Phi, psi and omega in degrees: 000184185288149174058023178069025181246135176234116180285125181264316180215151175219152181202189182231157172235133186268329183226108349287156183301128180199156170261142180237125180240134167255125184222158180250131172269114188297323184294323182258341182076013182266142175271142178225159175239136178231129175253124181246103182293143175260088185293141179058026180270131178219185185294343180260001182290151178277128177295318181301313182295321180293317178296316178299320179296318178296321182289337181257349179292121184298334181283330187248343189303317184293339179273313183286338177288347179272001178239155180300138183297323180296329179290324176296315176303315182299313182297316180293322178294323178296319178297315180297318179299317181295320178292337178277356178102001179282143178288160181297320180296318178295318180296316179297318179296317180298316181290327174298320180294319180293324184279003175276135177260116179244116182297341180271351182288136178271104183284355174287343184258003181262161180286167185299319182296315178296319179299315179298320179295316180296318179296320178296319178295319178295319178299317180294318178297318178299313181298328178293327187259354183291140178257122183252155174304134183105339174289145183299328182256021178286135175230137179273138174056060177281130178241132183232134173265125180262153176294164178301134182251150179297132182283146177248154183295328180287346183260004183273158180290332179298321181292333178292327183286339181291334183268000000 
């Protein structure tokens, strides 16, 4: 990961709201703990704005950039849920449900925060599976023939003629 830092564990602190990271500095092999307070964070705060603030804060950016973005969203959402009066178990169940990727789910019907979390999770999953030049199983210009797929009304030529 970036800057020779490897995040080993992460968690939350509810009072005062903060993220807690245990990380390893690769060059020295030493473990460290960093507590990042979420200043002015309350039950009405935006998770998106808080995550963006953490990613741009010069003191914390090099640490939070070493962890998956969807996990950062999840931790901040758990803190907000707890401040809203939700139990930890309820918050964890709610966040587990949000973090599931269902190909049949219509993401046009979800709120912006959920959409960002799902996109972040999809980006992370994609990055895990991408094959780059230099990887042992990398192949250039792979061509795959797919089976016949069920046609959709938006994909038909008739719908093109309506416009």
